[in-house]
C-alpha positions, -999 to +999 in steps of 0.1 A: +145+262-365+176+243-374+175+220-408+176+182-397+179+148-420+158+123-420+190+097-401+189+123-375+153+116-375+147+087-370+175+091-338+153+113-323+121+090-330+148+065-308+156+092-280+124+094-275+115+054-273+146+054-248+127+079-234+095+067-226+106+029-219+127+049-189+102+066-178+081+036-174+106+022-151+110+054-127+075+052-122+076+013-114+104+026-089+083+054-075+056+031-066+080+004-051+077+027-010+042+031-013+036-013-025+057-019+008+044+006+024+007-012+019+021-043+032+035-031+060+007-010+073-015-045+061+004-063+083+008-030+116-030-036+114-039-073+119-010-069+145-036-037+160-058-071+162-039-097+181-034-072+205-065-065+211-073-098+216-046-107+240-057-069+260-095-084+259-082-121+276-061-104+302-088-080+311-117-106+309-092-133+334-084-097+353-119-093+366-122-133+371-098-133+399-117-107+413-148-127+413-118-159+424-113-138+450-145-129+459-162-156+464-129-174+484-144-137+509-174-144+513-161-179+516-147-172+550-180-146+559-202-174+560-177-196+580-176-172+604-210-170+608-211-207+608-191-205+636-210-176+653-241-193+652-232-214+682-229-194+706-258-173+695-287-171+729-318-169+705-342-175+685-336-144+667-299-141+667-305-178+658-318-168+622-304-136+623-274-154+615-285-177+593-302-155+568-264-138+565-254-169+557-281-177+530-279-139+521-240-145+512-248-174+494-268-166+470-243-141+461-218-159+455-242-184+438-246-148+418-207-148+415-203-180+404-230-179+370-212-147+359-173-163+363-192-196+343-199-169+316-168-149+314-149-187+314-168-194+281-163-157+267-123-165+275-124-199+262-139-181+229-116-145+232-087-172+230-097-198+201-102-164+178-071-151+190-057-188+180-072-184+152-060-152+149-027-163+154-019-185+128-036-161+100-003-134+114+017-159+105+008-170+068+000-127+060+036-128+075+054-153+054+028-133+023+044-102+033+075-111+031+072-136-002+055-101-022+083-078-008+109-104-021+092-106-055+091-068-048+134-068-038+130-086-067+115-060-102+132-040-081+167-049-094+154-059-129+139-021-127+175-007-123+194-028-143+171-020-176+171+017-161+202+021-163+209-004-195+180+024-213+204+052-196+239+035-213+216+032-246+207+071-244+245+080-240+254+063-274+218+072-290+225+108-282+265+107-287+251+107-330+224+138-324+241+168-333+244+190-308+219+215-311+191+190-318+197+176-290+197+207-270+165+217-287+153+179-276+156+186-238+142+224-235+111+207-256+109+177-234+109+196-207+083+215-211+065+187-220+042+173-184+042+136-203+081+143-214+071+133-247+096+156-274+090+148-308+054+138-319+042+119-357+023+137-374-004+118-392-032+132-417-015+165-409-026+158-372-001+163-344-005+123-328+011+144-293-022+164-292-051+156-315-043+190-336-044+200-367-010+219-384-010+239-405-015+229-445+013+246-456+035+233-428+026+200-434+041+199-474+072+216-460+075+186-432+070+159-457+108+169-469+122+158-439+146+185-439+132+209-411+129+208-376+098+220-373+074+226-339+036+222-335+022+247-331-001+235-302+019+218-282+050+230-291+068+192-298+087+182-320+069+171-352+079+147-381+059+129-408+066+088-416+050+070-445+057+051-467+041+062-495+063+090-523+075+115-509+075+148-526+101+159-549 
């Protein structure tokens, strides 16, 4: 491993902090489409319930109009039967016509009862629809406000990410090229993107496993680049106590 100065170790740690912060911002940006998708899905589902209410009212009104037509048709049949009464010649025909009229009136009475029931259902459905439409308007407003907030967050994240990118370039330029290449290679191998970890009491803080005692002693001289035998991260020692001569 190449030699390294304390200043470059400090620089690597600073570089890692920048990359870690950038990763957090990138994660937030990746979540933006998901957050917007959830808002759109909620709105779409609610709109679907509004459409279902409208379709229900439409079907109820359609059925009600059918009942109205049936009532009018039956009234016409009653009128014809009543006219027929004037021309009947026998008592049997007269009684038959009366029964026919009563049957039609009874049928109309049942239809009118059902019409009243449908009117109540229509009124209830229209009330529910109006309330749902008002709630839908509220959800649209809430969704738009949340989207505006998300867009503001996006702009801030993108701005901060750009600033971190510029800061990273400055820090990277101050590093030895070979050390910078090693840092990037190690980082690429790590799932969490953390390339450098501190060692405390012989324990790598990246993987929480012990390093060899001699490596820990060598590490405290802070003059050579070393990797954790377990996680392969670059490791460093940072202690304010007196270091060995």
